[in-house]
C-alpha positions in Angstrom: 0.0 0.0 0.0 1.5 3.4 -1.1 1.7 5.9 1.7 2.3 9.6 1.5 2.5 12.4 3.9 0.2 15.4 3.7 1.3 18.7 5.4 -1.2 21.5 6.0 0.7 24.7 6.7 -1.6 27.4 8.3 -1.1 30.7 9.9 -1.1 29.1 13.4 -0.4 25.3 13.0 1.6 23.0 10.8 -0.5 19.7 10.7 0.8 16.5 9.0 -0.4 13.0 8.6 0.3 9.7 6.9 -2.3 9.2 4.1 -3.2 5.9 2.4 -4.7 5.3 -1.0 -8.3 5.4 0.4 -7.7 8.8 2.0 -7.5 7.6 5.6 -5.0 9.3 8.0 -3.0 6.7 9.7 -0.9 8.9 12.0 -0.5 12.6 12.6 2.0 15.1 13.9 1.6 18.9 14.7 3.6 22.0 15.5 3.0 25.7 15.9 3.6 27.8 12.9 6.5 30.4 13.2 4.5 32.4 10.7 7.0 35.4 10.7 10.1 33.3 10.0 10.1 31.5 6.6 13.2 29.6 7.4 11.9 28.4 10.7 8.6 27.3 9.0 10.5 25.2 6.6 12.3 23.6 9.6 9.0 22.8 11.2 7.8 21.0 8.0 11.0 19.0 7.9 10.5 18.0 11.5 6.9 16.7 11.2 7.8 14.9 7.9 10.8 13.2 9.6 8.7 12.3 12.6 6.1 10.5 10.5 8.6 9.0 8.0 10.6 7.5 10.8 7.7 4.9 11.5 6.1 4.5 7.9 7.4 3.7 4.5 6.7 6.9 2.7 6.6 7.4 -1.1 6.1 11.3 -1.4 5.2 14.4 0.5 2.4 16.9 -0.3 2.6 20.3 1.3 -0.5 22.5 1.3 0.4 26.2 1.8 -2.0 29.2 2.4 -0.9 31.2 -0.6 -0.2 31.3 -4.5 1.6 28.4 -5.8 3.2 28.3 -9.3 2.1 26.0 -12.0 5.0 23.6 -11.5 3.8 23.1 -7.8 7.2 24.1 -6.6 7.5 27.8 -5.5 5.2 29.7 -3.1 4.9 32.9 -4.9 3.0 34.8 -2.3 1.6 33.8 1.2 0.1 36.7 3.1 0.1 35.0 6.5 3.3 33.2 6.3 5.9 35.7 5.0 6.8 33.6 2.0 7.6 35.6 -1.2 8.9 33.6 -4.3 10.0 30.8 -1.8 11.4 27.8 -3.6 9.8 25.5 -1.1 9.8 22.2 -3.0 13.6 22.1 -3.6 14.3 23.1 0.0 12.1 20.3 1.4 13.2 17.7 -1.0 16.8 18.5 -0.3 16.3 18.0 3.3 13.8 15.1 3.4 15.2 12.9 0.5 11.6 12.4 -0.7 9.7 13.7 -3.8 7.7 16.8 -2.8 4.6 18.5 -4.2 3.5 22.0 -3.2 -0.2 22.9 -3.5 -2.4 25.7 -2.4 -4.2 24.6 0.8 -7.5 25.3 -0.2 -6.9 23.3 -3.5 -5.7 20.4 -1.4 -8.7 20.4 0.8 -11.0 20.7 -2.2 -9.4 17.8 -3.8 -9.9 15.6 -0.6 -13.5 16.5 -0.6 -14.0 15.8 -4.2 -12.1 12.4 -4.0 -13.0 11.0 -0.5 -15.7 13.3 1.0 -18.9 15.0 0.1 -17.9 15.1 -3.7 -16.9 11.5 -4.2 -18.4 10.2 -7.4 -18.8 13.6 -9.0 -16.3 14.9 -11.6 -17.6 18.5 -11.7 -17.2 19.9 -8.2 -16.7 23.4 -6.7 -15.6 23.3 -3.0 -15.8 26.5 -0.9 -13.8 26.8 2.3 -15.8 29.3 4.3 -13.7 30.5 7.3 -12.2 33.9 8.0 -12.3 34.4 4.4 -13.5 32.3 1.4 -11.0 29.9 -0.2 -11.9 27.2 -2.6 -10.9 24.7 -5.2 -12.4 23.7 -8.5 -12.5 20.1 -9.9 -13.5 19.8 -13.6 -13.5 16.5 -15.5 -12.0 14.9 -12.5 -8.9 17.1 -12.3 -8.1 20.0 -10.1 -8.1 23.3 -12.0 -5.0 25.3 -11.4 -5.0 27.6 -14.4 -2.1 28.9 -16.6 0.0 30.2 -13.8 -1.2 27.9 -11.0 -3.2 30.4 -9.1 -6.8 29.5 -10.1 -9.5 29.1 -7.5 -9.2 32.3 -5.7 -12.9 32.5 -5.6 -13.2 34.7 -2.5 -11.9 37.6 -4.5 -14.6 37.5 -7.1 -15.8 41.3 -7.2 -19.4 41.0 -6.1 -20.2 44.6 -4.9 -18.6 47.5 -6.9 -16.9 49.9 -4.5 -17.9 47.8 -1.5 -16.2 46.8 1.6 -12.5 47.1 1.6 -10.7 43.6 1.4 -7.5 42.4 2.8 -6.2 41.8 -0.8 -6.5 45.7 -1.4 -9.5 45.7 -3.6 -13.0 46.6 -2.7 -16.3 44.5 -2.8 -14.7 41.0 -2.8 -17.2 38.1 -2.2 -15.5 37.1 1.1 -16.3 40.4 2.6 -20.0 39.6 2.5 -20.0 35.7 2.7 -17.4 34.5 5.3 -16.8 34.0 9.0 -15.6 37.6 9.2 -18.7 38.8 7.5 -20.9 36.9 9.8 -19.3 38.4 12.9 -19.6 41.8 11.4 -23.2 41.4 10.6 -24.0 40.2 14.1 -22.0 43.1 15.8 -23.7 45.8 13.7 -27.2 44.2 14.2 -26.5 44.1 18.1 -25.5 47.8 18.1 -28.5 48.8 16.0 -31.2 46.6 17.7 -30.1 45.4 21.1 -33.6 44.3 22.0 -33.7 42.0 18.9 -30.1 40.6 19.7 -30.7 40.2 23.4 -29.7 36.6 23.7 -26.6 37.1 21.5 -25.5 40.1 23.6 -25.9 37.9 26.6 -23.5 35.5 25.4 -21.0 38.3 24.6 -21.4 40.0 28.1 -23.4 42.9 26.7 -20.7 44.1 24.5 -21.4 43.9 20.7 -17.7 44.1 19.9 -17.1 40.8 22.0 -19.4 38.8 19.6 -17.6 35.8 17.9 -18.5 33.5 15.2 -19.1 30.5 17.6 -21.3 32.8 19.6 -23.5 33.5 16.7 -23.7 29.8 15.7 -24.6 28.9 19.3 -27.3 31.6 19.4 -28.7 30.5 16.0 -28.9 26.9 17.2 -30.9 28.1 20.2 -33.4 29.9 17.9 -32.1 33.5 18.5 -33.8 35.7 15.9 -30.9 38.0 15.5 -28.4 35.2 14.9 -30.7 33.4 12.5 -31.0 36.6 10.6 -27.2 36.9 10.4 -26.9 33.4 8.8 -29.6 34.2 6.4 -27.8 37.4 5.2 -24.4 35.7 4.8 -25.9 32.5 3.4 -27.8 34.7 0.8 -24.6 36.4 -0.3 -22.9 32.9 -0.5 -25.7 31.6 -2.8 -25.5 34.7 -5.0 -21.8 34.0 -5.6 -22.3 30.4 -6.1 -24.9 31.3 -8.9 -22.3 33.3 -10.6 -19.7 30.5 -10.5 -22.5 28.1 -11.8 -23.1 30.3 -14.8 -19.3 30.0 -15.6 -18.5 26.5 -14.6 -21.8 24.5 -14.6 -20.7 22.1 -11.8 -22.8 19.3 -10.7 -22.2 20.0 -7.0 -21.1 22.7 -4.6 -19.5 21.6 -1.3 -19.4 24.0 1.8 -16.4 23.3 3.9 -14.3 25.5 6.3 -15.1 26.5 9.9 -18.4 28.2 9.2 -19.7 25.2 7.4 -19.9 23.5 11.0 -23.3 25.4 11.4 -24.6 22.9 8.8 -28.2 23.7 7.7 -28.1 27.2 9.3 -25.8 28.2 6.4 -26.6 25.6 3.7 -30.4 26.3 3.6 -30.1 30.0 2.9 -27.3 29.6 0.6 -29.1 26.8 -1.4 -32.2 29.1 -1.5 -30.2 32.0 -2.9 -28.3 29.8 -5.4 -31.5 28.7 -7.0 -33.0 32.3 -6.9 -30.1 33.8 -8.7 -29.2 31.0 -11.0 -29.4 32.0 -14.7 -32.2 30.2 -16.7 -33.6 28.7 -13.5 -36.4 26.2 -14.2 -34.9 25.5 -17.5 -31.6 23.8 -16.5 -30.5 21.1 -14.0 -29.6 22.5 -10.6 -26.3 22.0 -8.9 -26.5 20.1 -5.6 -25.3 21.7 -2.5 -23.7 19.5 0.3 -21.8 20.3 3.5 -18.1 19.0 3.6 -17.5 15.6 5.5 -13.8 15.6 6.2 -13.4 18.5 8.5 -10.0 19.7 9.6 -8.2 16.7 8.0 -9.2 17.7 4.4 -6.1 19.7 3.8 -3.8 16.7 5.0 -5.7 14.1 2.9 -5.6 16.3 -0.1 -1.9 17.2 0.0 -1.0 13.6 0.6 -3.2 12.5 -2.3 -1.9 15.1 -4.7 1.6 13.9 -3.9 0.6 10.5 -4.8 -0.8 11.9 -8.1 2.3 14.0 -8.9 
């Protein structure tokens, strides 16, 4: 049985695992990410690979990095939260681990895992959205991960959906993730609590009476308990999410959308309004097949599984 190691490099944690051909994780290792020190981050990747390879016969290593990765799956062109700029990461890791290495965008890796082994298995045309602080994602067409000419396809959170809208961390205005992400959910809840404290009474109680202290998990908890204000926030964010998916459907015509990322843990609270808006804004609705919408299945292991499997398919 061919085994690989998948490494998911995030802004706070480097998580790695041994991945088999069925997408199962057989062993794991984890370290904190020294995000302000590219050299030390490389050291940590080598450490977790060495720890896992010491007890398993490993064929290759896949590294999922939160940033732009070139078409050769070799260089991290830009990673806003990891201080990597034109970093030749594949050569550096291969030289120290003595194993073949593939570098991939972390959202692409997670999307590939869901398409192959999770909610999208059996479907060749899948768009996976990772809805967290922002919106990441990956696109699988014809059973293959879409990377684009320069390797940076799939940055769907930065589709411009509101001209001259909210300022985004990318430097532009009106990006989709400013309206349909975990950050947007919290912003909506805080603004609603300030404008209508009576409506958001239960939500404010969780936050100690301070709108600025409202967090994403609080909004989810309140919504699960039936809080009107929290449910309204999920409806607003879910509607924006569905509007964006309708635009993607017009271009890509997938058979399936998968909602992953931290916010997707809310389940139907997010899926239901998103699915409703997807159908509402879909072009030629009623005269074309509708893409299905599912919640992701693999959770936080998706990045590890996807990176490991993409290394096998190098």
